[in-house]
Structures are given as C-alpha cells and as structure tokens.
C-alpha positions as CSV (number, residue, x, y, z in Angstrom):
1,X,7.2,5.5,-0.9
2,X,5.6,8.2,-2.9
3,X,7.2,11.2,-4.5
4,X,6.3,14.4,-6.3
5,X,7.0,14.5,-10.1
6,X,8.4,17.7,-11.4
7,X,6.2,19.3,-14.1
8,X,8.8,18.9,-16.9
9,X,8.9,15.1,-16.3
10,X,5.2,14.9,-15.8
11,X,4.5,16.5,-19.2
12,X,7.0,14.3,-21.0
13,X,5.6,11.2,-19.4
14,X,1.9,12.1,-20.2
15,X,2.8,12.9,-23.8
16,X,4.7,9.7,-24.4
17,X,3.0,6.9,-22.5
18,X,-0.5,5.6,-22.4
19,X,-2.7,6.3,-19.4
20,X,-4.8,3.8,-17.5
21,X,-8.3,4.8,-16.3
22,X,-9.7,2.6,-13.5
23,X,-13.4,1.9,-13.7
24,X,-13.7,0.1,-10.4
25,X,-12.2,0.3,-7.0
26,X,-9.2,-1.9,-6.9
27,X,-6.3,-3.0,-4.7
28,X,-3.4,-2.9,-7.1
29,X,-0.7,-3.9,-4.6
30,X,-0.9,-5.5,-1.2
31,X,1.3,-4.7,1.8
32,X,4.6,-6.6,1.7
33,X,4.4,-7.2,-2.0
34,X,6.7,-5.8,-4.7
35,X,4.5,-3.8,-7.1
36,X,4.2,-5.0,-10.7
37,X,4.1,-1.3,-11.9
38,X,4.9,2.1,-10.5
39,X,2.1,4.7,-10.9
40,X,2.0,8.4,-11.4
41,X,-1.4,9.9,-10.5
42,X,-2.9,12.2,-13.2
43,X,-6.3,12.6,-11.6
44,X,-8.6,10.8,-9.1
45,X,-7.6,9.2,-5.9
46,X,-5.0,6.6,-4.7
47,X,-5.0,5.6,-1.1
48,X,-2.0,4.2,0.7
49,X,-3.2,2.1,3.6
50,X,-1.0,1.0,6.5
51,X,-2.3,-1.0,9.5
52,X,-3.8,1.9,11.4
53,X,-3.5,4.9,9.0
54,X,-4.1,5.8,5.4
55,X,-3.0,8.6,3.1
56,X,-4.4,10.0,-0.1
57,X,-1.8,11.0,-2.7
58,X,-2.3,14.0,-5.0
59,X,-2.0,14.4,-8.8
60,X,1.6,14.5,-10.0
61,X,2.7,12.2,-7.2
62,X,4.1,8.7,-7.8
63,X,3.6,5.5,-5.9
64,X,5.5,2.2,-6.1
65,X,8.2,3.4,-8.4
66,X,11.1,3.2,-5.8
67,X,9.9,-0.2,-4.6
68,X,9.6,-1.5,-8.1
69,X,13.1,-0.2,-9.1
70,X,14.7,-1.6,-6.0
71,X,12.6,-4.8,-5.9
72,X,11.5,-4.2,-2.3
73,X,8.1,-4.8,-0.8
74,X,5.7,-1.9,-0.1
75,X,4.9,-1.0,3.5
76,X,1.3,-0.2,2.5
77,X,-1.6,-1.5,0.4
78,X,-2.3,0.6,-2.7
79,X,-6.0,1.2,-3.4
80,X,-7.2,3.0,-6.6
81,X,-10.7,4.5,-6.8
82,X,-13.1,4.5,-9.7
83,X,-12.4,7.2,-12.3
84,X,-8.7,7.5,-11.3
85,X,-6.3,8.1,-14.2
86,X,-2.7,7.1,-13.9
87,X,0.5,6.6,-15.9
88,X,1.5,3.0,-15.3
89,X,5.2,2.3,-15.6
90,X,6.7,-1.2,-15.5
91,X,10.3,-1.9,-14.7
92,X,11.5,-2.1,-18.3
93,X,9.9,1.2,-19.1
94,X,11.6,2.8,-16.1
95,X,15.0,1.4,-17.2
96,X,14.4,2.8,-20.7
97,X,13.5,6.2,-19.4
98,X,16.7,6.3,-17.3
99,X,18.8,5.0,-20.2
100,X,17.4,7.7,-22.5
101,X,18.0,10.4,-19.8
102,X,14.3,11.3,-19.8
103,X,14.4,10.8,-16.1
104,X,17.4,10.3,-13.8
105,X,17.9,7.9,-11.0
106,X,18.4,10.7,-8.5
107,X,14.9,12.2,-9.2
108,X,13.2,9.0,-8.0
109,X,15.9,8.1,-5.6
110,X,16.5,5.0,-7.7
111,X,19.5,2.7,-7.3
C-alpha cells in the first residue's frame, strides 16, 4: 500500500534522514515478501507491479511502510529505476519517529 506524505512530515524527514540514490534499476521487494524498508519517493520513479497491472508512484508518496510496520507481505513487486532518490526507513527508524511524535501511527495507518 502506498500513501501520500504531508509536506510538513516530508520536510522533517528529508532534513533528518539520509537519502538513497539508485544508480541501477532494481527490484527492492518481491510480491508476497515483507519489505526490509519502507520508502518515501523524493524524485524519480518507483513502479508497483501486480500480476497484470502496474502503477507508478509520485514524489512524496510512500511505499512499503504499512507492510513493514504490520509485518505483512506486499501484494506487488517494487521496482526502482536509475536516478531515483528515496528516503529509506527501516522498522526501528519508524518506531523511533512514532515514539518521538515526529509522525503518528494514524498518518500511515500503522498499528
């Protein structure tokens, strides 16, 4: 599941966490796997691929965060294209952000 990040959260996250720039096309999570990290797209392209359809997400949208938080498998394969810049958030980072009230569980539909 992907979601829109409000600009106030997006700014805080960009200022406080390192970004990852992908140099090559990469499948970062396969369908039916639990993601290792959730991602927030800063620029570039991330494609969500289901069996017969695919969707491109837009900057400021997140992918994999809800599945990571709830430890549930994705319903799609996540493909990142060259030149894509993302914020990559692991589970301990997400928990820390919630504990510090930087983001809340309701914003991401967590828990």
